[in-house]
KOLTOR-896144 format. One record per residue (C-alpha): x, y, z. Coordinates in steps of 0.5 Angstrom, whole numbers, always signed. Layout:
BEGIN
+-------+-------+-------+
:     X :     Y :     Z :
+-------+-------+-------+
:     X :     Y :     Z :
...
+-------+-------+-------+
//
This chain:
BEGIN
+-------+-------+-------+
:     X :     Y :     Z :
+-------+-------+-------+
:   +48 :   -20 :   -14 :
:   +55 :   -17 :   -11 :
:   +54 :   -14 :    -4 :
:   +54 :    -5 :    -5 :
:   +58 :    -1 :    +0 :
:   +54 :    +5 :    -2 :
:   +51 :    +8 :    +4 :
:   +45 :   +13 :    +3 :
:   +45 :   +19 :    +8 :
:   +38 :   +22 :    +8 :
:   +36 :   +28 :   +13 :
:   +31 :   +27 :   +17 :
:   +28 :   +31 :   +22 :
:   +28 :   +27 :   +29 :
:   +23 :   +33 :   +32 :
:   +17 :   +31 :   +27 :
:   +12 :   +25 :   +28 :
:   +11 :   +20 :   +23 :
:   +12 :   +21 :   +15 :
:   +14 :   +28 :   +17 :
:   +21 :   +26 :   +19 :
:   +22 :   +26 :   +12 :
:   +18 :   +33 :   +10 :
:   +24 :   +35 :    +6 :
:   +23 :   +30 :    +1 :
:   +15 :   +31 :    +1 :
:   +11 :   +36 :    -2 :
:   +10 :   +42 :    +2 :
:    +4 :   +43 :    +8 :
:    +4 :   +48 :   +13 :
:    +6 :   +46 :   +20 :
:    +0 :   +47 :   +23 :
:    -4 :   +42 :   +17 :
:    +1 :   +36 :   +19 :
:    -3 :   +30 :   +22 :
:    +0 :   +24 :   +25 :
:    -1 :   +18 :   +29 :
:    +6 :   +16 :   +29 :
:    +6 :   +12 :   +22 :
:   +12 :    +9 :   +19 :
:   +18 :    +7 :   +22 :
:   +16 :    +0 :   +21 :
:   +20 :    -6 :   +22 :
:   +24 :   -10 :   +17 :
:   +24 :   -17 :   +19 :
:   +30 :   -22 :   +16 :
:   +28 :   -29 :   +16 :
:   +33 :   -31 :   +11 :
:   +40 :   -28 :    +9 :
:   +37 :   -24 :    +2 :
:   +30 :   -24 :    +4 :
:   +27 :   -18 :    +8 :
:   +20 :   -17 :   +11 :
:   +17 :   -10 :   +11 :
:   +12 :   -10 :   +17 :
:    +7 :    -5 :   +15 :
:    +2 :    -8 :   +19 :
:    +5 :    -5 :   +24 :
:    +2 :    +2 :   +23 :
:    -3 :    +5 :   +28 :
:    -9 :    +3 :   +24 :
:    -6 :    -3 :   +21 :
:    -3 :    -2 :   +14 :
:    +2 :    +2 :   +10 :
:    -5 :    +6 :    +8 :
:    -3 :   +10 :   +14 :
:    +3 :   +13 :   +10 :
:    -2 :   +16 :    +5 :
:    -7 :   +18 :    +8 :
:    -3 :   +21 :   +14 :
:    -1 :   +26 :    +8 :
:    -7 :   +26 :    +3 :
:   -12 :   +28 :    +8 :
:    -7 :   +34 :   +11 :
:    -5 :   +37 :    +4 :
:   -12 :   +37 :    +2 :
:   -14 :   +40 :    +9 :
:    -9 :   +46 :    +8 :
:   -13 :   +48 :    +2 :
:   -19 :   +48 :    +6 :
:   -23 :   +42 :    +5 :
:   -26 :   +39 :   +11 :
:   -32 :   +34 :    +7 :
:   -29 :   +28 :    +4 :
:   -33 :   +22 :    +1 :
:   -28 :   +15 :    +0 :
:   -31 :    +8 :    -3 :
:   -26 :    +3 :    +1 :
:   -26 :    -5 :    +1 :
:   -23 :    -3 :    +9 :
:   -16 :    -1 :   +10 :
:   -16 :    +5 :    +7 :
:   -23 :    +7 :   +10 :
:   -20 :    +5 :   +16 :
:   -14 :    +9 :   +16 :
:   -18 :   +15 :   +13 :
:   -23 :   +15 :   +19 :
:   -17 :   +16 :   +24 :
:   -14 :   +21 :   +21 :
:   -20 :   +25 :   +19 :
:   -23 :   +25 :   +26 :
:   -17 :   +28 :   +29 :
:   -19 :   +34 :   +27 :
:   -26 :   +33 :   +26 :
:   -27 :   +33 :   +19 :
:   -33 :   +30 :   +15 :
:   -32 :   +23 :   +12 :
:   -37 :   +19 :    +9 :
:   -35 :   +12 :    +6 :
:   -38 :    +7 :    +1 :
:   -37 :    +0 :    +2 :
:   -39 :    -7 :    -1 :
:   -44 :   -11 :    +2 :
:   -38 :   -16 :    +2 :
:   -33 :   -12 :    +7 :
:   -30 :   -16 :   +11 :
:   -34 :   -17 :   +18 :
:   -28 :   -15 :   +22 :
:   -26 :    -9 :   +19 :
:   -33 :    -7 :   +18 :
:   -34 :    -8 :   +25 :
:   -28 :    -3 :   +27 :
:   -31 :    +3 :   +22 :
:   -38 :    +2 :   +26 :
:   -34 :    +3 :   +32 :
:   -31 :    +9 :   +30 :
:   -38 :   +11 :   +29 :
:   -36 :   +12 :   +22 :
:   -41 :   +15 :   +17 :
:   -42 :    +8 :   +12 :
:   -47 :    +7 :    +6 :
:   -47 :    +0 :    +3 :
:   -46 :    +0 :    -5 :
:   -46 :    -6 :   -10 :
:   -42 :    -1 :   -14 :
:   -38 :    +4 :    -9 :
:   -33 :    +7 :   -13 :
:   -38 :    +9 :   -19 :
:   -43 :   +11 :   -13 :
:   -38 :   +15 :    -8 :
:   -36 :   +19 :   -16 :
:   -43 :   +21 :   -16 :
:   -43 :   +23 :    -9 :
:   -38 :   +27 :   -10 :
:   -41 :   +31 :   -15 :
:   -48 :   +32 :   -12 :
:   -46 :   +34 :    -5 :
:   -39 :   +37 :    -7 :
:   -36 :   +33 :    -3 :
:   -28 :   +32 :    -4 :
:   -26 :   +24 :    -6 :
:   -21 :   +21 :    -2 :
:   -20 :   +16 :    -7 :
:   -11 :   +16 :    -6 :
:   -12 :   +14 :   -15 :
:   -16 :   +20 :   -16 :
:   -11 :   +25 :   -13 :
:    -5 :   +28 :   -15 :
:    -2 :   +27 :    -8 :
:    -4 :   +20 :    -7 :
:    +2 :   +16 :    -8 :
:    +6 :   +23 :    -3 :
:    +6 :   +19 :    +3 :
:    +8 :   +12 :    +1 :
:   +15 :   +15 :    -1 :
:   +17 :   +14 :    +6 :
:   +17 :    +7 :    +5 :
:   +23 :    +7 :    -1 :
:   +27 :   +12 :    +4 :
:   +27 :    +8 :   +10 :
:   +29 :    +2 :    +7 :
:   +35 :    +6 :    +4 :
:   +37 :    +9 :   +11 :
:   +36 :    +2 :   +13 :
:   +38 :    -4 :    +8 :
:   +42 :    +1 :    +3 :
:   +41 :    -2 :    -4 :
:   +36 :    -7 :    -4 :
:   +36 :   -11 :   -12 :
:   +28 :   -13 :   -12 :
:   +22 :   -11 :    -8 :
:   +14 :   -15 :    -9 :
:    +8 :   -10 :    -7 :
:    +1 :   -13 :    -7 :
:    -2 :    -9 :   -12 :
:   -10 :    -6 :   -12 :
:   -10 :    +1 :   -15 :
:    -3 :    +1 :   -15 :
:    -2 :    +8 :   -12 :
:    +3 :    +5 :    -7 :
:    +7 :    +2 :   -12 :
:    +7 :    +9 :   -15 :
:   +10 :   +12 :    -9 :
:   +15 :    +7 :    -7 :
:   +18 :    +8 :   -14 :
:   +18 :   +16 :   -14 :
:   +21 :   +15 :    -7 :
:   +27 :   +11 :    -9 :
:   +27 :   +15 :   -16 :
:   +29 :   +22 :   -11 :
:   +36 :   +19 :   -10 :
:   +38 :   +16 :   -17 :
:   +36 :    +9 :   -15 :
:   +31 :    +3 :   -17 :
:   +31 :    -4 :   -15 :
:   +27 :    -8 :   -20 :
:   +19 :    -8 :   -18 :
:   +15 :   -13 :   -18 :
:    +7 :   -13 :   -18 :
:    +3 :   -19 :   -14 :
:    -4 :   -20 :   -15 :
:    -8 :   -25 :   -15 :
:   -12 :   -30 :   -20 :
:   -19 :   -27 :   -18 :
:   -16 :   -20 :   -20 :
:   -10 :   -19 :   -24 :
:   -11 :   -14 :   -29 :
:    -3 :   -11 :   -29 :
:    +1 :   -18 :   -26 :
:    -2 :   -22 :   -32 :
:    +1 :   -18 :   -37 :
:    +8 :   -22 :   -34 :
:    +5 :   -29 :   -31 :
:    +1 :   -32 :   -35 :
:    +3 :   -39 :   -31 :
:    -4 :   -39 :   -28 :
:   -11 :   -42 :   -27 :
:   -16 :   -36 :   -26 :
:   -21 :   -37 :   -19 :
:   -27 :   -33 :   -18 :
:   -25 :   -31 :   -11 :
:   -19 :   -31 :    -7 :
:   -17 :   -31 :    +0 :
:   -13 :   -23 :    -1 :
:   -21 :   -20 :    -1 :
:   -18 :   -13 :    -1 :
:   -14 :   -13 :    -8 :
:   -21 :   -12 :   -11 :
:   -19 :    -6 :   -16 :
:   -21 :    -9 :   -23 :
:   -20 :    -1 :   -27 :
:   -14 :    +2 :   -25 :
:   -14 :    +9 :   -26 :
:    -6 :    +9 :   -26 :
:    -5 :    +2 :   -29 :
:    +0 :    +6 :   -34 :
:    +4 :    +9 :   -29 :
:    +5 :    +3 :   -25 :
:    +6 :    -1 :   -32 :
:   +11 :    +4 :   -34 :
:   +15 :    +3 :   -26 :
:   +15 :    -4 :   -27 :
:   +18 :    -4 :   -34 :
:   +23 :    +2 :   -32 :
:   +26 :    -2 :   -27 :
:   +27 :    -9 :   -30 :
:   +22 :   -12 :   -25 :
:   +16 :   -17 :   -27 :
:    +9 :   -19 :   -24 :
:    +6 :   -25 :   -21 :
:    +0 :   -28 :   -21 :
:    -2 :   -32 :   -14 :
:    -7 :   -37 :   -12 :
:   -10 :   -39 :    -6 :
:    -6 :   -44 :    -5 :
:    +1 :   -40 :    -5 :
:    -3 :   -36 :    +0 :
:    -4 :   -41 :    +4 :
:    +4 :   -44 :    +3 :
:    +6 :   -37 :    +4 :
:    +2 :   -36 :   +10 :
:    +4 :   -43 :   +13 :
:   +12 :   -40 :   +12 :
:   +10 :   -33 :   +16 :
:    +6 :   -37 :   +22 :
:   +13 :   -41 :   +22 :
:   +17 :   -35 :   +24 :
:   +12 :   -32 :   +29 :
:    +9 :   -27 :   +24 :
:    +1 :   -26 :   +24 :
:    +0 :   -22 :   +18 :
:    -6 :   -20 :   +12 :
:    -8 :   -25 :    +7 :
:    -5 :   -19 :    +3 :
:    +1 :   -19 :    +5 :
:    +2 :   -26 :    +4 :
:    +1 :   -25 :    -3 :
:    +7 :   -21 :    -3 :
:   +11 :   -26 :    -1 :
:    +8 :   -31 :    -4 :
:   +10 :   -27 :   -11 :
:   +17 :   -27 :    -8 :
:   +17 :   -36 :    -7 :
:   +14 :   -36 :   -15 :
:   +19 :   -32 :   -18 :
:   +25 :   -36 :   -15 :
:   +21 :   -43 :   -17 :
:   +21 :   -39 :   -24 :
:   +28 :   -38 :   -25 :
:   +29 :   -31 :   -23 :
:   +36 :   -29 :   -20 :
:   +34 :   -25 :   -14 :
:   +38 :   -21 :   -10 :
:   +36 :   -18 :    -4 :
:   +29 :   -18 :    -4 :
:   +24 :   -14 :    +1 :
:   +17 :   -16 :    +1 :
:   +11 :   -11 :    +3 :
:    +7 :   -14 :    +9 :
:    +2 :    -9 :    +8 :
:    -3 :   -10 :   +13 :
:    -6 :   -14 :   +19 :
:   -10 :   -20 :   +19 :
:   -16 :   -18 :   +22 :
+-------+-------+-------+
//
């Protein structure tokens, strides 16, 4: 692809912290409610000429979830809501408990007994209110209705994708035009937010959904070259029912992107590449890089590509 000379001018307010530097492009929240742990501003590493690794594992609690939670908790608190419930495989809970504790909000978290032990240990160290459930999503919804707690699930909130727009803003500021972006997808909220962020500037890279051979309700619509596996090394990509599925598919199709289903072996190969580059990140982030590798093997003519390394390795 040709090298574009377009440069994006995105006004930022450097007096503000984290995602709020871009507040003029986000739905309004009163200043007194804006919570931040100085999320965002993550590194963009370039191991190859046309490959950029966006280090979302550098966020304050270790994942891109901080961008979404910083906005969502702030917005809901501005509406007078102070008691929340959330189901999570780990990263969202870790992010949510940190932001809620900034102002003493009440948060109940439903988790699976199979939650990653290191993430569970962190949540316990934060004295999070945990409820173990074999059906954390449905049980958290019932709890919300019964107890009157606001469901903090980003996929069930109008403003769930809002904070993730800032990933697109940073990429446009730092990289100008990019051609392809590879995103690990569970609920799809981050992907929708990234797409919304790009669209505000009249530009859209090709968006690639990356999922695993164990759980791939969207990527399998595009990629048939895989063999099902019972379990995946990327244990946080677990969403089988995706409320925002149609919006994810619409974003991918409009962008001219695709989907890639990633095996455990491909995750391992991706991690070996990252280790050689001195990068330690989660298996979920490695799924994005494995998607880029698979797209190249499949004959895609990729241009300047970004892979979201979505969380740290616990």
